[in-house]
Each structure stands twice: as structure tokens, then as C-alpha cells.
C-alpha positions in Angstrom: 9.1 8.8 -1.9 13.0 8.8 -2.3 12.9 7.6 -5.9 10.0 9.9 -6.7 10.4 11.4 -10.2 11.0 14.5 -11.4 7.8 14.7 -13.7 5.5 12.7 -10.9 6.1 15.5 -8.5 5.5 18.6 -11.4 2.2 16.7 -11.9 0.9 15.9 -8.8 2.0 19.3 -7.4 -0.3 21.6 -10.4 -3.7 22.3 -9.2 -2.6 23.5 -5.9 -3.3 27.0 -4.9 -1.9 29.4 -2.7 -3.0 28.3 0.4 -2.0 31.1 2.8 -1.6 34.5 2.2 -0.8 35.4 5.6 2.2 32.8 6.4 4.7 33.9 9.2 8.3 34.0 7.5 8.8 30.9 9.3 6.4 29.2 6.8 7.6 30.7 3.3 9.7 28.3 1.8 10.3 30.7 -1.2 9.2 33.3 -3.3 8.8 33.3 -7.2 8.0 36.4 -8.5 7.0 38.2 -5.7 4.5 34.9 -4.9 5.1 33.5 -1.4 5.1 29.4 -1.8 4.3 28.3 2.2 4.8 24.8 4.2 0.7 24.7 3.8 1.2 24.0 0.0 3.9 21.8 0.5 2.0 19.9 3.0 -0.8 20.1 0.7 1.0 18.4 -1.9 2.1 15.9 0.2 -1.1 14.7 1.4 -2.7 14.1 -2.5 0.2 11.7 -2.2 -0.5 9.9 0.5 -4.6 10.4 1.3 -4.5 8.6 4.0 -1.6 8.9 5.9 -0.1 12.5 5.1 3.4 13.1 5.7 4.7 16.4 7.4 6.7 19.0 5.4 8.9 19.0 8.1 10.1 15.4 8.5 11.4 14.9 4.9 15.0 15.0 4.7 16.8 17.1 3.3 17.5 15.7 -0.3 13.0 14.9 -0.5 12.7 18.8 1.0 14.4 20.3 -1.8 12.8 17.9 -4.5 9.4 18.8 -3.3 10.2 22.6 -2.8 11.5 22.4 -6.6 8.7 20.9 -7.9 6.4 23.7 -5.9 8.7 26.4 -7.7 8.7 24.7 -11.3 5.2 24.6 -10.9 4.4 28.1 -10.0 7.0 29.3 -12.7 4.4 27.0 -15.1 1.6 28.9 -13.7 2.8 32.4 -14.0 3.8 31.5 -17.6 0.3 30.1 -18.8 -1.4 33.5 -17.4 0.8 35.5 -18.8 -0.2 33.8 -22.1 -4.0 34.7 -21.2 -4.8 30.7 -20.9 -6.9 31.7 -17.8 -9.4 33.6 -20.2 -9.7 30.7 -22.8 -13.1 28.7 -22.1 -11.5 25.4 -21.8 -9.9 26.8 -18.8 -13.1 27.8 -17.0 -14.8 24.6 -18.0 -11.9 23.0 -16.2 -12.3 25.2 -13.5 -15.9 24.5 -13.0 -15.7 20.6 -13.3 -13.1 21.0 -11.0 -15.0 22.6 -8.3 -18.1 20.9 -8.6 -16.0 17.7 -8.0 -14.5 19.4 -4.9 -18.1 20.4 -4.3 -19.4 16.6 -3.9 -16.0 15.4 -2.2 -16.4 17.3 0.1 -19.6 16.8 1.0 -19.4 12.8 0.7 -16.5 13.1 3.4 -19.3 14.3 5.4 -21.5 12.0 4.5 -19.3 9.5 5.1 -18.0 10.7 8.4 -21.9 10.4 9.6 -21.9 7.1 8.6 -21.6 4.9 11.9 -21.1 1.2 12.4 -21.6 -0.2 16.1 -19.0 -2.5 17.6 -22.3 -5.3 17.9 -22.9 -4.8 14.2 -19.2 -5.2 13.5 -19.4 -8.7 15.6 -22.4 -10.0 14.3 -20.9 -9.8 10.8 -17.6 -11.3 11.7 -19.0 -14.4 13.3 -21.5 -14.9 10.2 -18.5 -14.9 7.8 -16.0 -16.3 10.0 -15.2 -18.0 6.6 -13.1 -14.6 5.5 -11.5 -14.4 8.6 -9.4 -18.0 8.7 -5.6 -18.1 8.6 -4.5 -21.5 7.1 -1.8 -23.5 8.6 1.8 -21.5 8.1 5.3 -22.2 8.5 8.7 -20.6 9.0 12.0 -22.3 7.3 14.8 -21.5 6.1 16.7 -23.2 3.2 20.0 -23.7 1.3 20.0 -23.9 -2.6 22.4 -25.9 -4.0 23.0 -27.0 -7.9 23.2 -30.4 -7.3 22.3 -33.6 -4.8 25.9 -34.0 -4.0 26.5 -30.4 -3.0 23.2 -30.8 -0.5 24.4 -33.8 0.8 27.5 -32.9 1.7 25.8 -29.8 3.5 23.8 -32.3 5.3 26.9 -34.2 6.2 28.1 -30.8 7.8 24.8 -30.6 9.9 24.5 -34.0 10.9 24.7 -34.7 15.1 23.6 -31.0 15.5 20.4 -29.9 17.9 19.0 -26.8 18.9 20.3 -23.6 18.5 24.1 -25.0 17.4 21.9 -26.4 14.8 20.1 -23.6 13.6 23.5 -20.9 13.7 25.3 -23.8 11.5 22.6 -23.7 9.3 22.9 -20.6 9.1 26.4 -19.9 8.4 26.2 -22.7 5.7 23.3 -20.8 3.8 25.4 -17.5 3.4 28.2 -19.6 2.4 27.0 -22.3 0.1 23.4 -21.3 -1.0 22.9 -20.2 -4.6 19.2 -18.6 -3.9 18.3 -14.9 -3.1 17.8 -15.7 0.7 21.5 -16.9 0.8 22.7 -13.4 2.0 20.0 -13.6 5.0 21.0 -16.9 6.6 18.2 -19.1 4.0 15.4 -17.5 6.4 11.9 -17.4 4.1 9.8 -16.3 6.3 6.2 -17.5 7.2 4.7 -18.7 4.2 1.3 -21.5 3.5 1.5 -24.6 1.5 0.2 -22.7 -1.7 3.3 -20.0 -1.4 5.4 -22.7 -2.4 6.5 -25.2 -5.0 4.7 -28.7 -3.9 7.9 -30.7 -3.0 9.1 -27.6 -1.5 5.7 -27.3 0.7 5.8 -30.8 1.7 8.8 -31.3 2.8 9.0 -28.5 5.3 5.4 -28.7 6.4 6.7 -32.4 7.3 9.3 -31.1 9.5 9.7 -30.8 13.1 10.5 -27.7 14.5 14.2 -26.8 15.1 15.0 -29.9 12.4 16.2 -30.6 8.8 15.1 -32.1 5.9 17.6 -35.8 6.0 17.3 -35.8 2.5 18.1 -33.2 -0.7 14.5 -32.0 -1.8 14.3 -31.3 -5.6 12.8 -28.7 -7.3 12.7 -26.9 -10.4 14.9 -24.2 -8.7 17.7 -26.9 -7.8 18.5 -28.7 -4.4 17.2 -27.9 -1.1 18.3 -28.5 2.4 15.4 -27.1 4.4 15.3 -26.0 8.0 12.0 -25.2 9.8 12.1 -22.5 12.8 8.6 -22.6 13.2 5.2 -24.1 12.2 1.9 -22.4 12.9 -2.0 -24.7 12.9 -4.5 -23.2 10.7 -6.5 -20.5 12.9 -9.7 -17.8 12.9 -8.4 -14.3 13.4 -9.4 -13.4 16.8 -12.2 -10.3 16.4 -10.2 -7.6 18.3 -7.6 -8.1 15.9 -9.9 -7.7 13.2 -12.4 -5.0 14.4 -11.1 -2.0 12.7 -11.0 -3.2 9.7 -14.6 -5.0 9.8 -16.0 -1.7 10.7 -14.2 -0.2 8.2 -15.4 -2.1 5.9 -19.1 -2.1 6.5 -18.7 1.4 7.0 -17.7 1.6 3.2 -20.5 -0.4 1.9 -23.1 1.5 4.1 -22.0 4.6 1.9 -21.9 3.2 -1.3 -25.2 2.4 -0.6 -26.1 5.4 0.9 -24.8 7.3 -2.0 -26.3 5.3 -4.7 -29.9 5.2 -3.4 -29.1 9.5 -3.1 -28.1 9.7 -6.3 -31.8 7.7 -7.4 -33.7 9.8 -5.6 -32.2 12.8 -6.7 -32.5 11.5 -10.6 -36.2 10.6 -9.8 -36.5 14.3 -8.7 -34.9 16.1 -11.0 -36.1 17.4 -14.4 -33.6 16.5 -17.0 -34.0 17.4 -20.7 -32.4 15.7 -23.9 -32.5 18.3 -26.8 -31.5 15.7 -29.1 -33.8 12.6 -28.1 -36.2 11.7 -30.2 -39.6 12.4 -29.4 -41.4 10.4 -27.0 -38.1 9.4 -25.6 -36.9 10.8 -22.0 
């Protein structure tokens, strides 16, 4: 949001109509040649940006509020100029308005149909049990590493860590990673977070997953990036994600599938019942 470019702001705002002609004074953000710009319009614009998770104008920081308001003001000025030039009287404009109205009407109807589409928890659970392979999580490791340019430097780091165990080993490893690692994770103590075997290059992955929790590689690990000293912070075995953790996602997926099928069937039936004429079609063709 903070990096939003002005052009994107203006383009996204275009098309928002004055939403509240009866806004209270506290809801009016600006007035442009007698036309009020309200919080409702700002919120409608923000809803366009993030339909699933709309942001309230009141929750934006002052800098972002200014960007949104400047965009709305410029849009209003451009709309006024276009109207003054008679653009709203052109056939093209009327066609665009007619098409936009149809799309909005369809969207409103489709939303109502989607909301009426019901998927029960038992249906979701049956799908989950039938497709358990879709909910498997592979083994993961949480590791740190110190990346060095040559084997000798890596061996020197391992020597510094020799004899340390537990929290002392971890803290010293983090310290050396910040001090010596040439990799981008150095400032974070070499932390790579959790990863699967496939997410790392083979030599690194093989060495990391072979470690026991709380230990380091006894010899440097070479990859195309350099020489690594690896510390294993945690390891999780492969598992099936519990139904309760994916229930809502499964319900939503089934709901979307059912809705798509419903709309496809509805469209098919409407086509079969409709009288469609193609003036330019050869005789005998429909």
C-alpha cells in the first residue's frame, strides 16, 4: 500500500461515483468545485484494491490518506473536465455505461447466488478424507547457516564452535553468522526458517536433514554458493494437516466449485431457452 504509485491510484479510482449526497460534515474529506468527496468514496476505492480484506480510510496513516484523497480529487477534476467537454454525450460513453451496468448487475446477482451456496461440514470432511494426499505436509527443517567463501574459513568457524552445546552453541553460532557470513541471512543470525528437502540445493538439504536438533555440521558443506556451516534448530516429520486446520479452506473450495457448476448450468439453460438471432449467419445455421 505504502509504495502505491499515483497512476495506479488514479486508474483504480476512476469509475467511483459520488456515494453519499447526504454525508455529514465529518464525512466530507474535500469539496471540488462544489462536489463533495466523502469517506464513503474513499472506502469504496480501498475496497476495490482489496475486495477480500477492505481497509478503512480512517485506519490509514496520514501519508497514505493524502495519497488516496489526492487521487480522488484529481479523478473528480478529470471527470468534471470530461463532462464539460461533452464526453458523457458520446455514443461510446453510453455504450461503456450500459456495459458497466450489466456487469455490476451480474456481479450483484452472482454474489447473492454464491452466498446461497451451502457446503456442510460433513461434506467438507468427506472430501478431506477422500483426498488426504492433498493435505500432506512434507518433512521440514529449521536451520541456520554461515556461508563462507572458502573451506578453510568454514573449518575455522567449526573449530570456534567445537565443544559448545545447547543454548551456548546456538548463541555463538548466531554471533558468528552475523560477524562472518557472506550470505543475505547473516544479519539475521543465518536463520533460514523452515524448509523442505526440495527447497534447498541437494548437498545443503542432505546435510541439514541428517543433523540432530541442536547440532552443527562437523565438516563444511560445499554448494555452488560457497562453503556452509549448518546448525539445525528444529526438525518436523512429514504429517497430514488436521481437518480442523483446513476445514474453512475446504468448505470455501467446495463452495466455489459448486457455485461454478451452478453458474455453468444456469448459463446453459438460459442459452437453450433464449431466442438468439445471428443476422449475418448463412442460411441453415443458427
